[in-house]
PAZAPA-4460 file (N, C-alpha, C; in steps of 0.05 Angstrom, whole numbers, plus 32768, in hexadecimal, padded with zeros to 4 digits):
% residues 209
    n_x    n_y    n_z   ca_x   ca_y   ca_z    c_x    c_y    c_z   seq   type   mol
   8357   8469   835D   8355   8485   834E   8368   8498   8348     1      M     A
   836C   84A0   832C   8385   84B3   8322   8377   84CD   8328     2      L     A
   8389   84E1   8334   8380   84FD   8331   837A   8505   831D     3      G     A
   836E   8521   8316   836A   852E   8306   8385   8533   82F3     4      M     A
   839F   853D   8306   83B5   8545   82FC   83B9   852A   82E8     5      C     A
   83C0   851C   82F4   83D0   8509   82F0   83C4   84FA   82CB     6      S     A
   83A7   84FB   82CF   839C   84F1   82BF   839E   8502   82A1     7      Q     A
   839F   851E   82A5   83A7   852C   8299   83C3   852D   828B     8      Y     A
   83D3   8525   829B   83F0   851C   8290   83EF   850B   827E     9      R     A
   83E8   84F2   8295   83E1   84DB   827F   83DC   84DD   8261    10      L     A
   83C6   84EF   825C   83BA   84F8   8241   83C7   850B   8232    11      L     A
   83D4   8516   823C   83EC   8527   822C   8402   8511   8224    12      M     A
   8404   8504   8239   841F   84F1   8228   8418   84DA   820C    13      L     A
   8401   84D5   8220   83F5   84BD   8200   83F0   84D0   81E8    14      L     A
   83E6   84ED   81ED   83E5   84F3   81D2   83F7   84FB   81C4    15      F     A
   8413   8506   81D3   842D   850D   81C8   8436   84F7   81BB    16      C     A
   8435   84DD   81C9   8440   84C6   81C3   8430   84BC   81A8    17      S     A
   8415   84BE   81A3   840F   84BB   818C   8412   84CC   8178    18      A     A
   8419   84E7   817E   8420   84FA   816B   843B   84F5   815A    19      K     A
   8450   84F0   816E   846E   84E7   816A   846A   84D1   8157    20      A     A
   8456   84C0   815D   8461   84AD   8149   8454   84B0   812B    21      D     A
   8448   84C9   8124   8436   84CB   810D   8419   84C4   8108    22      G     A
   8416   84BA   8124   83F7   84AA   8120   83DD   84C0   811C    23      A     A
   83E6   84D5   811F   83CE   84F2   8110   83D1   84F9   80FC    24      L     A
   83E9   84FA   80E9   83ED   84F9   80CF   83D9   84EC   80B8    25      V     A
   83D4   84D0   80BF   83C5   84C4   80AF   83AE   84C7   80BD    26      R     A
   8396   84BE   80A8   8379   84BB   80B6   8375   84A3   80C5    27      S     A
   8382   8497   80BA   837C   8474   80D0   8387   8473   80E2    28      K     A
   83A8   8480   80E7   83B3   8481   80F8   83A4   8498   8110    29      G     A
   8395   84A6   8105   8388   84BB   8116   8376   84AE   812C    30      R     A
   8367   8499   8115   834F   8492   8124   8359   8472   813A    31      S     A
   836E   8473   8136   8377   8457   8145   8386   846B   815D    32      N     A
   838E   8476   815D   83A1   8489   816E   838E   8496   8180    33      S     A
   8373   84A5   8178   8363   849D   818C   8352   8495   819C    34      K     A
   8350   847E   818B   8347   8460   8195   8355   8460   81B3    35      K     A
   836F   844F   81AB   8381   8455   81C2   8380   846A   81D6    36      K     A
   8381   847E   81CD   8385   8494   81EF   836C   8493   81F9    37      I     A
   8352   848E   81E8   8334   848A   81FB   833A   847A   8209    38      F     A
   8343   845C   81FD   833F   8447   8218   8351   8447   8226    39      N     A
   836E   8450   822A   8378   8451   823E   8374   8465   8250    40      L     A
   8366   847E   8243   835E   848C   8259   8340   8483   8265    41      Y     A
   832F   8478   825A   831C   846D   8272   831E   8455   8274    42      F     A
   8337   8440   8277   8342   8432   827F   834D   843E   829F    43      F     A
   835A   8459   829E   835F   845F   82BA   8352   846C   82C5    44      F     A
   833D   847E   82BB   832E   8491   82CB   8318   8481   82D1    45      T     A
   8303   8468   82CC   82F9   845B   82D0   82FD   8444   82EB    46      Q     A
   8315   843F   82E9   8325   842D   82F9   8314   8406   82FA    47      G     A
   830B   8407   82E0   82FD   83EA   82D8   8310   83E0   82C6    48      F     A
   830E   83C6   82BD   8313   83B3   82AB   8306   83B9   8292    49      D     A
   8315   83BC   827A   8311   83C8   8264   831C   83C6   8246    50      Y     A
   831A   83B8   8233   8329   83A0   822A   8330   83B8   8212    51      T     A
   834A   83B2   8202   8341   83C8   81F3   834B   83C3   81E0    52      I     A
   833F   83C8   81C6   8343   83C0   81AD   8340   83CF   819B    53      T     A
   8362   83D7   818D   8363   83F5   8186   835E   83E6   8166    54      T     A
   8364   83D2   8157   8362   83CE   813F   834C   83C1   812C    55      N     A
   833A   83B4   8146   8324   83A6   813B   830B   83B6   8136    56      T     A
   82FE   83B3   8124   82E5   83BC   811C   82D0   83BC   812D    57      Q     A
   82C5   83CA   812D   82AA   83C6   8141   8297   83AD   8136    58      P     A
   828D   8399   813B   8272   8385   8136   825E   838B   8132    59      K     A
   8257   8388   8112   8235   838D   8117   8226   8374   8123    60      K     A
   8211   8382   8128   81F7   8369   813B   81F9   8356   8127    61      N     A
   81FC   833E   8135   81E8   832E   811E   81D4   8326   8126    62      T     A
   81BC   8328   811B   81A3   8317   8128   81A4   82F9   8119    63      Q     A
   8198   82E1   812A   8198   82CB   8121   8174   82CB   811F    64      F     A
   816B   82BD   810C   8153   82B5   8107   8149   8299   810B    65      F     A
   813B   8291   8116   8133   8276   811B   8128   8268   810A    66      K     A
   8137   8255   80FF   8122   8247   80E3   811D   8237   80E9    67      M     A
   8101   8232   80E8   80F1   8222   80EC   80F1   8208   80CF    68      E     A
   80EC   81EC   80DB   80EE   81D8   80C8   80CD   81D7   80C8    69      Y     A
   80C6   81D8   80B2   80A2   81CD   80A6   80A7   81AE   8098    70      Y     A
   809D   81A5   80A0   8092   8187   8094   807B   8182   808F    71      S     A
   8070   816C   8088   8056   8168   807F   8048   8162   809C    72      D     A
   8057   815E   80B4   8048   8157   80CE   803D   8174   80D3    73      A     A
   8044   8191   80CA   803E   81A1   80CA   801A   81AA   80C9    74      S     A
   8017   819C   80B1   8005   819F   80A7   7FE1   819A   80B6    75      Y     A
   7FCE   81A3   80B7   7FB6   8197   80C9   7FB8   817C   80C3    76      D     A
   7FAF   816A   80D5   7FB0   814D   80D1   7F8F   8149   80C5    77      S     A
   7F7F   8163   80D1   7F64   8159   80C9   7F5B   815F   80AC    78      D     A
   7F70   816C   80A0   7F70   8170   8085   7F6E   8151   8073    79      E     A
   7F5D   8141   8070   7F5F   8127   805A   7F61   8125   8041    80      E     A
   7F78   811E   803A   7F7C   8120   8018   7F6F   810B   800B    81      V     A
   7F57   811A   7FFA   7F3F   80FC   7FEF   7F59   80EC   7FDD    82      E     A
   7F5A   80D0   7FDA   7F6C   80C3   7FC7   7F56   80B2   7FBB    83      E     A
   7F65   80AB   7FA5   7F4C   80A0   7F93   7F56   8084   7F99    84      E     A
   7F3D   8078   7F9F   7F44   805B   7FA1   7F48   804A   7F84    85      E     A
   7F5D   8038   7F88   7F67   802C   7F6B   7F62   8009   7F6B    86      I     A
   7F50   7FFE   7F63   7F47   7FE6   7F66   7F51   7FD6   7F52    87      E     A
   7F5B   7FC0   7F66   7F6D   7FAB   7F60   7F61   7F90   7F58    88      I     A
   7F61   7F86   7F3D   7F53   7F74   7F3E   7F67   7F57   7F31    89      Y     A
   7F62   7F42   7F3B   7F70   7F2C   7F38   7F6F   7F1F   7F21    90      T     A
   7F81   7F12   7F15   7F7A   7F08   7EF3   7F65   7EFD   7EF0    91      Q     A
   7F54   7EF0   7F06   7F3E   7ED8   7F06   7F2B   7EF6   7EFE    92      R     A
   7F2E   7F05   7F10   7F0F   7F14   7F11   7F18   7F2D   7EF4    93      E     A
   7F29   7F2D   7EEA   7F30   7F36   7ECD   7F2C   7F21   7EB6    94      L     A
   7F2B   7F09   7EBC   7F25   7EF9   7EA5   7F04   7EF4   7EA4    95      D     A
   7EF6   7EF4   7EBF   7EDC   7EF7   7EC5   7EC7   7F0E   7EB0    96      Y     A
   7ED9   7F23   7EB7   7ED2   7F43   7EAA   7ECC   7F3C   7E89    97      M     A
   7EE3   7F31   7E84   7EED   7F2F   7E6A   7ED3   7F18   7E57    98      E     A
   7ED9   7F02   7E69   7EC1   7EEE   7E5C   7EA2   7EFB   7E59    99      L     A
   7E98   7F0E   7E7A   7E7B   7F17   7E75   7E7A   7F32   7E61   100      E     A
   7E93   7F38   7E57   7E8E   7F50   7E3F   7E85   7F3C   7E24   101      K     A
   7E9C   7F2D   7E1F   7E99   7F16   7E0C   7E7E   7F0F   7E05   102      L     A
   7E72   7F02   7E1C   7E54   7EF6   7E18   7E3F   7F08   7E1B   103      L     A
   7E3F   7F27   7E20   7E2D   7F3C   7E1D   7E33   7F48   7DFD   104      E     A
   7E49   7F49   7DF9   7E51   7F51   7DD8   7E43   7F37   7DC4   105      C     A
   7E49   7F21   7DC2   7E4B   7F0D   7DA9   7E35   7EF9   7DB8   106      R     A
   7E40   7EEE   7DCF   7E2D   7ED7   7DDB   7E3D   7EBF   7DD1   107      G     A
   7E30   7EAA   7DD3   7E3B   7E8D   7DCB   7E27   7E87   7DAA   108      A     A
   7E3A   7E77   7D99   7E2B   7E70   7D8B   7E10   7E65   7D8C   109      P     A
   7E03   7E69   7D76   7DE5   7E56   7D7C   7DE8   7E3E   7D83   110      P     A
   7DFD   7E2E   7D7B   7DFF   7E10   7D7E   7E04   7E0C   7D9A   111      V     A
   7E10   7E12   7DA5   7E24   7E12   7DC9   7E14   7E29   7DD6   112      I     A
   7DF8   7E33   7DCE   7DF0   7E4E   7DD2   7DE8   7E47   7DF8   113      E     A
   7DEB   7E2A   7E01   7DEB   7E27   7E1F   7E07   7E3D   7E29   114      Y     A
   7E1B   7E3C   7E1A   7E33   7E48   7E2B   7E32   7E63   7E39   115      C     A
   7E20   7E70   7E30   7E15   7E8A   7E3B   7E0C   7E7E   7E5C   116      K     A
   7DFC   7E6C   7E5E   7DEF   7E66   7E75   7E04   7E5D   7E8E   117      K     A
   7E19   7E4F   7E83   7E2D   7E3C   7E94   7E3C   7E4C   7EA5   118      I     A
   7E36   7E69   7E9F   7E4A   7E82   7EAF   7E67   7E7B   7EA2   119      G     A
   7E6E   7E9A   7EB0   7E93   7EA4   7EAB   7EA3   7E90   7EBA   120      V     A
   7E96   7E8A   7ED0   7EAB   7E76   7EE0   7EB1   7E5A   7ECB   121      V     A
   7EA2   7E51   7ECB   7E9D   7E39   7EB5   7EB1   7E3B   7E99   122      T     A
   7EA7   7E4C   7E8F   7EB7   7E58   7E7B   7ED5   7E59   7E7C   123      L     A
   7EDF   7E61   7E95   7EFB   7E68   7E96   7F0C   7E53   7EA0   124      R     A
   7EF6   7E3A   7EAC   7F05   7E24   7EAA   7F06   7E1A   7E96   125      C     A
   7EF0   7E19   7E84   7EF2   7E0A   7E6C   7F18   7E12   7E5D   126      D     A
   7F19   7E2F   7E60   7F2F   7E38   7E56   7F4A   7E2D   7E5F   127      V     A
   7F44   7E2C   7E7E   7F60   7E27   7E86   7F67   7E06   7E90   128      L     A
   7F4E   7DFD   7E87   7F55   7DDE   7E8D   7F5E   7DD4   7E72   129      D     A
   7F7C   7DD1   7E7E   7F8A   7DC4   7E61   7F8E   7DA2   7E61   130      L     A
   7F75   7D9A   7E70   7F77   7D7D   7E6E   7F71   7D6F   7E52   131      K     A
   7F7C   7D64   7E44   7F7B   7D5A   7E25   7F5E   7D4E   7E2B   132      T     A
   7F48   7D51   7E1A   7F30   7D45   7E10   7F34   7D32   7DFB   133      M     A
   7F24   7D29   7DFC   7F1E   7D17   7DE1   7EFB   7D13   7DDE   134      K     A
   7F06   7D16   7DBB   7EE1   7D1E   7DB0   7ED9   7D0C   7DB7   135      I     A
   7EDF   7CE9   7DB2   7ECA   7CD8   7DBB   7EC5   7CD7   7DD4   136      E     A
   7ECE   7CE6   7DEA   7EC3   7CEB   7E04   7EA4   7D06   7E0B   137      N     A
   7EA7   7D11   7DEE   7E91   7D20   7DEF   7E7B   7D23   7DD8   138      V     A
   7E82   7D19   7DC7   7E6D   7D16   7DAB   7E68   7CF8   7DA8   139      V     A
   7E53   7CF9   7D9A   7E4E   7CDB   7D8D   7E5A   7CDA   7D72   140      D     A
   7E62   7CBD   7D73   7E72   7CB2   7D5B   7E6F   7CBD   7D3E   141      P     A
   7E56   7CC4   7D37   7E51   7CD1   7D1B   7E62   7CF2   7D1B   142      L     A
   7E5A   7CFC   7D3B   7E6E   7D20   7D3A   7E8A   7D14   7D41   143      T     A
   7E8E   7CFF   7D43   7EB2   7CFB   7D47   7EB9   7D03   7D2C   144      V     A
   7EAC   7CFA   7D1F   7EB5   7CF5   7CFC   7EB2   7D0B   7CED   145      H     A
   7E9D   7D1B   7CFD   7E98   7D34   7CF6   7EB0   7D41   7CFC   146      S     A
   7EBE   7D41   7D13   7ECA   7D57   7D1F   7EEC   7D51   7D10   147      W     A
   7EEA   7D32   7D0E   7F0A   7D2E   7CFD   7F09   7D3C   7CE3   148      N     A
   7EED   7D31   7CCE   7EF3   7D3D   7CBE   7EF1   7D5C   7CBB   149      N     A
   7EEC   7D6C   7CC7   7EF0   7D84   7CCC   7F10   7D85   7CBF   150      Y     A
   7F1D   7D87   7CD8   7F31   7D8A   7CE0   7F45   7D83   7CCD   151      W     A
   7F3E   7D6F   7CB6   7F4E   7D61   7C9D   7F3D   7D72   7C87   152      K     A
   7F27   7D85   7C86   7F25   7D90   7C7A   7F14   7D82   7C5E   153      K     A
   7F05   7D6D   7C6F   7EF5   7D5D   7C5D   7ED7   7D59   7C62   154      R     A
   7EC5   7D55   7C49   7EAC   7D55   7C53   7EA5   7D48   7C69   155      P     A
   7E8C   7D50   7C78   7E7C   7D4B   7C8C   7E65   7D42   7C85   156      I     A
   7E5B   7D2D   7C94   7E42   7D1E   7C93   7E2B   7D39   7C99   157      D     A
   7E19   7D34   7C89   7E02   7D45   7C91   7DF5   7D3D   7CAC   158      K     A
   7DF1   7D27   7CAF   7DE9   7D0F   7CCA   7DF8   7D27   7CE5   159      K     A
   7E12   7D26   7CE2   7E1D   7D2D   7CFB   7E10   7D45   7D09   160      A     A
   7E16   7D48   7D22   7E0A   7D5E   7D37   7E18   7D77   7D29   161      L     A
   7E2C   7D79   7D20   7E41   7D9C   7D22   7E46   7D93   7CFA   162      F     A
   7E3E   7DA1   7CED   7E50   7DA5   7CD3   7E64   7DC3   7CD4   163      D     A
   7E70   7DC3   7CC2   7E8C   7DD0   7CC2   7E89   7DF0   7CD0   164      S     A
   7E70   7DF4   7CCA   7E6A   7E15   7CD1   7E5D   7E16   7CF4   165      E     A
   7E5F   7DFE   7CF9   7E5B   7DFE   7D18   7E79   7DF7   7D26   166      D     A
   7E7F   7DE5   7D1C   7E9A   7DE9   7D22   7EAB   7DFF   7D23   167      W     A
   7EAC   7E12   7D0F   7EB8   7E2E   7D07   7EAD   7E39   7D1E   168      N     A
   7E96   7E44   7D27   7E8F   7E4C   7D37   7E95   7E45   7D57   169      A     A
   7E8F   7E2E   7D62   7E97   7E1A   7D73   7EB9   7E2E   7D77   170      I     A
   7ECC   7E2C   7D5E   7EE5   7E2B   7D64   7EF0   7E49   7D69   171      G     A
   7EDC   7E5A   7D5F   7EE3   7E78   7D5F   7EE0   7E8B   7D77   172      E     A
   7EC4   7E72   7D87   7EBA   7E7F   7DA6   7ED1   7E6E   7DBA   173      F     A
   7ED5   7E60   7DAF   7EF1   7E4C   7DCB   7F0B   7E69   7DC5   174      A     A
   7F0A   7E68   7DAF   7F24   7E7F   7DA7   7F24   7E91   7DB8   175      Y     A
   7F03   7EA2   7DAB   7F02   7EBD   7DBF   7F06   7EBD   7DE2   176      T     A
   7EF8   7EA3   7DE5   7F01   7EA1   7E02   7F1A   7EA0   7E0E   177      L     A
   7F2C   7E96   7DFE   7F4A   7E8C   7DFF   7F52   7EA0   7E07   178      C     A
   7F56   7EB9   7DF6   7F58   7ED5   7DEE   7F4E   7EED   7E0E   179      I     A
   7F36   7EE9   7E10   7F2D   7EF5   7E2C   7F38   7EDD   7E43   180      A     A
   7F41   7ECB   7E49   7F50   7EC6   7E63   7F71   7EC9   7E5A   181      C     A
   7F7C   7EDC   7E48   7F93   7EE2   7E4B   7F9F   7ED4   7E35   182      G     A
   7F97   7EC5   7E2F   7FAA   7EB6   7E16   7FB0   7EC0   7E02   183      F     A
   7FC2   7ED6   7DFD   7FC0   7EE4   7DDB   7FBF   7ED1   7DC1   184      D     A
   7FCA   7EC9   7DC5   7FD4   7EB1   7DAE   7FCE   7E97   7DB0   185      H     A
   7FBB   7E86   7DB5   7FBA   7E6A   7DC0   7FBB   7E62   7DAC   186      P     A
   7FCC   7E45   7DAA   7FCF   7E2E   7D9C   7FBB   7E1A   7D96   187      H     A
   7FB9   7E12   7D79   7F9B   7E04   7D74   7F99   7DE9   7D86   188      I     A
   7FA6   7DE4   7D8C   7FA5   7DD4   7D9F   7F97   7DD4   7DBF   189      S     A
   7F9A   7DEC   7DC3   7F8D   7DFB   7DD9   7F71   7E01   7DD0   190      H     A
   7F6C   7E0B   7DBC   7F55   7E0F   7DB8   7F3F   7DFD   7DAE   191      V     A
   7F53   7DE4   7DA0   7F36   7DCB   7D99   7F2A   7DC4   7DBC   192      K     A
   7F47   7DBC   7DD0   7F40   7DB6   7DE7   7F27   7DCA   7DFA   193      N     A
   7F27   7DE0   7DF2   7F18   7DEE   7DFF   7EF9   7DF5   7DF0   194      V     A
   7EFB   7DE5   7DD8   7EE9   7DDF   7DC6   7ED6   7DC6   7DD4   195      M     A
   7EE5   7DAE   7DD6   7ED9   7DA3   7DDF   7ED1   7DA1   7E06   196      L     A
   7ED9   7DAD   7E13   7EE1   7DBA   7E2E   7EB7   7DC5   7E2A   197      N     A
   7EB1   7DD4   7E18   7E96   7DE4   7E11   7E7F   7DCD   7E10   198      L     A
   7E8B   7DB9   7DFC   7E7C   7D9F   7DF5   7E6A   7D8E   7E06   199      L     A
   7E87   7D90   7E1B   7E83   7D81   7E2D   7E6F   7D84   7E3C   200      S     A
   7E5F   7D9E   7E42   7E50   7DA2   7E59   7E2F   7D9E   7E51   201      H     A
   7E2F   7D8C   7E38   7E15   7D8E   7E30   7E13   7D68   7E24   202      V     A
   7E07   7D56   7E27   7E06   7D3D   7E17   7E09   7D3D   7E02   203      N     A
   7E1C   7D39   7DF2   7E18   7D39   7DDC   7E2B   7D1D   7DCF   204      F     A
   7E2C   7D0C   7DE9   7E31   7CEF   7DDD   7E1F   7CE4   7DDB   205      K     A
   7E08   7CE6   7DEA   7DEE   7CD4   7DDB   7DDA   7CE8   7DE2   206      H     A
   7DD7   7CF4   7DC3   7DC0   7D09   7DC8   7DA9   7CF7   7DC1   207      P     A
   7D90   7D06   7DCC   7D77   7D01   7DCD   7D6B   7D00   7DB3   208      T     A
   7D70   7D0D   7DA2   7D5F   7D19   7D8D   7D71   7D13   7D71   209      N     A
***
């Protein structure tokens, strides 16, 4: 440890050196020189290591904040979000619903009124069954001529089971069945086949009356 006289002499030497360099003339130089003198004086008088920093500005205290990540998992799992259940139907189920609406709204023509009782499953099969039907296998010979004359726009025998109005009603009903089952623009051959399928559910080939 330096004596008081030695410390005083050292302090005076440093002060004179700073003054000779012109450090006390400028305010900035004055501040730096005072820091240098104080740091050296403190080093020699206290007797332990002290880092001399004459040109650096004191650092401001930096506060670090812990940022927490919030995700959906942070919410309470007990809070259940009510979601609307979306019912998904197959094409077959949609066809059944459309056929049911059709029967409720307009029903079947009086000449084939039994179609209301055979059910939507059978009606849909009549529409989707693309196997070619023959009129000879469905109705009696006189009605076969009635069928042919209808499409050729010829007069129909009054003794036939179906006249032109009956054929119009059956054809329109077959057409609406095709629409209900997803055939937006059914071909005339398709409509004819559906008409014959509808007639096949009843014995028109050998009528009793």
